[in-house]
VONUVO-148550 format. One record per residue (C-alpha): residue number from 1; x, y, z. Coordinates in steps of 0.05 Angstrom, whole numbers, m for minus. Layout:
# VONUVO-148550
@num: NUM | px: X | py: Y | pz: Z
...
# end
This chain:
# VONUVO-148550
@num: 1 | px: m73 | py: 224 | pz: m1020
@num: 2 | px: m34 | py: 256 | pz: m960
@num: 3 | px: m96 | py: 300 | pz: m949
@num: 4 | px: m152 | py: 239 | pz: m949
@num: 5 | px: m99 | py: 201 | pz: m905
@num: 6 | px: m101 | py: 258 | pz: m851
@num: 7 | px: m172 | py: 270 | pz: m859
@num: 8 | px: m185 | py: 190 | pz: m842
@num: 9 | px: m139 | py: 198 | pz: m780
@num: 10 | px: m173 | py: 258 | pz: m755
@num: 11 | px: m243 | py: 222 | pz: m759
@num: 12 | px: m215 | py: 164 | pz: m728
@num: 13 | px: m189 | py: 206 | pz: m673
@num: 14 | px: m253 | py: 239 | pz: m663
@num: 15 | px: m294 | py: 169 | pz: m669
@num: 16 | px: m239 | py: 143 | pz: m616
@num: 17 | px: m252 | py: 207 | pz: m572
@num: 18 | px: m328 | py: 202 | pz: m570
@num: 19 | px: m324 | py: 124 | pz: m555
@num: 20 | px: m274 | py: 137 | pz: m504
@num: 21 | px: m317 | py: 192 | pz: m469
@num: 22 | px: m377 | py: 146 | pz: m471
@num: 23 | px: m339 | py: 91 | pz: m434
@num: 24 | px: m312 | py: 142 | pz: m384
@num: 25 | px: m381 | py: 162 | pz: m372
@num: 26 | px: m411 | py: 92 | pz: m360
@num: 27 | px: m430 | py: 77 | pz: m290
@num: 28 | px: m434 | py: m1 | pz: m302
@num: 29 | px: m371 | py: m34 | pz: m302
@num: 30 | px: m393 | py: m89 | pz: m356
@num: 31 | px: m420 | py: m32 | pz: m403
@num: 32 | px: m361 | py: 4 | pz: m395
@num: 33 | px: m308 | py: m57 | pz: m400
@num: 34 | px: m347 | py: m66 | pz: m474
@num: 35 | px: m349 | py: 8 | pz: m492
@num: 36 | px: m271 | py: 10 | pz: m483
@num: 37 | px: m262 | py: m50 | pz: m523
@num: 38 | px: m296 | py: m14 | pz: m582
@num: 39 | px: m256 | py: 43 | pz: m566
@num: 40 | px: m192 | py: 1 | pz: m569
@num: 41 | px: m207 | py: m16 | pz: m643
@num: 42 | px: m208 | py: 51 | pz: m657
@num: 43 | px: m145 | py: 76 | pz: m621
@num: 44 | px: m83 | py: 92 | pz: m660
@num: 45 | px: m41 | py: 147 | pz: m617
@num: 46 | px: 2 | py: 106 | pz: m566
@num: 47 | px: m24 | py: 153 | pz: m509
@num: 48 | px: m95 | py: 131 | pz: m526
@num: 49 | px: m75 | py: 54 | pz: m533
@num: 50 | px: m43 | py: 56 | pz: m459
@num: 51 | px: m100 | py: 90 | pz: m432
@num: 52 | px: m144 | py: 39 | pz: m465
@num: 53 | px: m108 | py: m18 | pz: m436
@num: 54 | px: m100 | py: 14 | pz: m370
@num: 55 | px: m175 | py: 21 | pz: m364
@num: 56 | px: m189 | py: m49 | pz: m392
@num: 57 | px: m137 | py: m82 | pz: m344
@num: 58 | px: m175 | py: m40 | pz: m286
@num: 59 | px: m237 | py: m62 | pz: m301
@num: 60 | px: m227 | py: m135 | pz: m318
@num: 61 | px: m234 | py: m159 | pz: m247
@num: 62 | px: m294 | py: m127 | pz: m240
@num: 63 | px: m328 | py: m160 | pz: m299
@num: 64 | px: m292 | py: m231 | pz: m301
@num: 65 | px: m298 | py: m265 | pz: m227
@num: 66 | px: m247 | py: m314 | pz: m244
@num: 67 | px: m200 | py: m264 | pz: m261
@num: 68 | px: m212 | py: m221 | pz: m194
@num: 69 | px: m202 | py: m284 | pz: m159
@num: 70 | px: m134 | py: m302 | pz: m190
@num: 71 | px: m107 | py: m223 | pz: m181
@num: 72 | px: m134 | py: m228 | pz: m109
@num: 73 | px: m99 | py: m297 | pz: m99
@num: 74 | px: m29 | py: m267 | pz: m132
@num: 75 | px: m41 | py: m201 | pz: m86
@num: 76 | px: m40 | py: m243 | pz: m22
@num: 77 | px: 14 | py: m290 | pz: m40
@num: 78 | px: 59 | py: m228 | pz: m52
@num: 79 | px: 29 | py: m194 | pz: 14
@num: 80 | px: 54 | py: m263 | pz: 50
@num: 81 | px: 121 | py: m265 | pz: 14
@num: 82 | px: 140 | py: m196 | pz: 30
@num: 83 | px: 112 | py: m203 | pz: 105
@num: 84 | px: 156 | py: m265 | pz: 115
@num: 85 | px: 215 | py: m223 | pz: 84
@num: 86 | px: 208 | py: m166 | pz: 129
@num: 87 | px: 189 | py: m117 | pz: 72
@num: 88 | px: 126 | py: m82 | pz: 109
@num: 89 | px: 111 | py: m33 | pz: 60
@num: 90 | px: 111 | py: m78 | pz: 1
@num: 91 | px: 63 | py: m119 | pz: 42
@num: 92 | px: 25 | py: m69 | pz: 64
@num: 93 | px: 12 | py: m50 | pz: m14
@num: 94 | px: m5 | py: m118 | pz: m32
@num: 95 | px: m55 | py: m131 | pz: 23
@num: 96 | px: m90 | py: m67 | pz: 4
@num: 97 | px: m94 | py: m87 | pz: m70
@num: 98 | px: m122 | py: m153 | pz: m43
@num: 99 | px: m173 | py: m113 | pz: 0
@num: 100 | px: m199 | py: m72 | pz: m58
@num: 101 | px: m207 | py: m135 | pz: m105
@num: 102 | px: m248 | py: m175 | pz: m52
@num: 103 | px: m274 | py: m122 | pz: 4
@num: 104 | px: m317 | py: m173 | pz: 40
@num: 105 | px: m256 | py: m225 | pz: 48
@num: 106 | px: m224 | py: m219 | pz: 121
@num: 107 | px: m148 | py: m237 | pz: 99
@num: 108 | px: m130 | py: m178 | pz: 76
@num: 109 | px: m151 | py: m144 | pz: 138
@num: 110 | px: m115 | py: m190 | pz: 186
@num: 111 | px: m57 | py: m182 | pz: 140
@num: 112 | px: m56 | py: m106 | pz: 147
@num: 113 | px: m63 | py: m116 | pz: 227
@num: 114 | px: m3 | py: m161 | pz: 224
@num: 115 | px: 40 | py: m112 | pz: 184
@num: 116 | px: 18 | py: m52 | pz: 239
@num: 117 | px: 36 | py: m103 | pz: 296
@num: 118 | px: 101 | py: m116 | pz: 255
@num: 119 | px: 121 | py: m41 | pz: 251
@num: 120 | px: 105 | py: m28 | pz: 322
@num: 121 | px: 152 | py: m88 | pz: 345
@num: 122 | px: 197 | py: m62 | pz: 305
@num: 123 | px: 196 | py: 9 | pz: 332
@num: 124 | px: 191 | py: m18 | pz: 399
@num: 125 | px: 253 | py: m61 | pz: 386
@num: 126 | px: 293 | py: m3 | pz: 358
@num: 127 | px: 273 | py: 45 | pz: 412
@num: 128 | px: 294 | py: m11 | pz: 462
@num: 129 | px: 362 | py: m15 | pz: 434
@num: 130 | px: 369 | py: 58 | pz: 426
@num: 131 | px: 363 | py: 69 | pz: 498
@num: 132 | px: 417 | py: 9 | pz: 514
@num: 133 | px: 460 | py: 45 | pz: 472
@num: 134 | px: 451 | py: 106 | pz: 510
@num: 135 | px: 467 | py: 75 | pz: 575
@num: 136 | px: 526 | py: 45 | pz: 548
@num: 137 | px: 548 | py: 120 | pz: 535
@num: 138 | px: 525 | py: 139 | pz: 597
@num: 139 | px: 479 | py: 189 | pz: 570
@num: 140 | px: 416 | py: 176 | pz: 619
@num: 141 | px: 366 | py: 229 | pz: 595
@num: 142 | px: 375 | py: 199 | pz: 517
@num: 143 | px: 363 | py: 130 | pz: 548
@num: 144 | px: 302 | py: 148 | pz: 588
@num: 145 | px: 273 | py: 186 | pz: 530
@num: 146 | px: 283 | py: 120 | pz: 484
@num: 147 | px: 252 | py: 80 | pz: 540
@num: 148 | px: 194 | py: 126 | pz: 543
@num: 149 | px: 186 | py: 123 | pz: 466
@num: 150 | px: 187 | py: 43 | pz: 477
@num: 151 | px: 128 | py: 53 | pz: 529
@num: 152 | px: 90 | py: 91 | pz: 480
@num: 153 | px: 93 | py: 36 | pz: 429
@num: 154 | px: 79 | py: m18 | pz: 480
@num: 155 | px: 48 | py: 10 | pz: 546
@num: 156 | px: 59 | py: m25 | pz: 608
@num: 157 | px: 110 | py: m67 | pz: 580
@num: 158 | px: 154 | py: m95 | pz: 643
@num: 159 | px: 218 | py: m93 | pz: 616
@num: 160 | px: 221 | py: m23 | pz: 587
@num: 161 | px: 188 | py: 1 | pz: 647
@num: 162 | px: 242 | py: m34 | pz: 693
@num: 163 | px: 299 | py: m7 | pz: 660
@num: 164 | px: 269 | py: 61 | pz: 650
@num: 165 | px: 258 | py: 64 | pz: 729
@num: 166 | px: 326 | py: 35 | pz: 739
@num: 167 | px: 353 | py: 90 | pz: 696
@num: 168 | px: 312 | py: 142 | pz: 725
@num: 169 | px: 324 | py: 120 | pz: 802
@num: 170 | px: 398 | py: 97 | pz: 798
@num: 171 | px: 438 | py: 129 | pz: 748
@num: 172 | px: 409 | py: 198 | pz: 734
@num: 173 | px: 437 | py: 255 | pz: 782
@num: 174 | px: 385 | py: 280 | pz: 830
@num: 175 | px: 347 | py: 351 | pz: 803
@num: 176 | px: 370 | py: 416 | pz: 840
@num: 177 | px: 316 | py: 439 | pz: 885
# end
């Protein structure tokens, strides 16, 4: 009886492996989804079940347009919420997943542009703050370097240009020649 049970289990595993191999090789999403559903019925090993569930979940938006739209809306809402909270990495990740779902929609690309602009602004603000802190400590070279970093992020910014020029002309000791 134990031998028969082990043999049946081995046969089911072989059937699952054949079904999973056919599903992996299938280029059409609709057909691959159906093959993975058939393979799920044969899966007994927890690793196999997890693989099938992951594949089915990945293929579902390609097969079901309503599911694709639902996931797109969820990703966009999550991205907007993360952006509003200042969590730029999470916002970028959500915008990218929305873009993967609907590559033709412009909203994720616009969101990614907003994230990039916010990152630049954050870096600019940090560089200016660092420059002002260096000025307070009378570390003129560090202040100039910080303002230079700010100007690399926002070229020709009048505020950073003016601060840098003032520090360069009035505070920095003259160079020896």
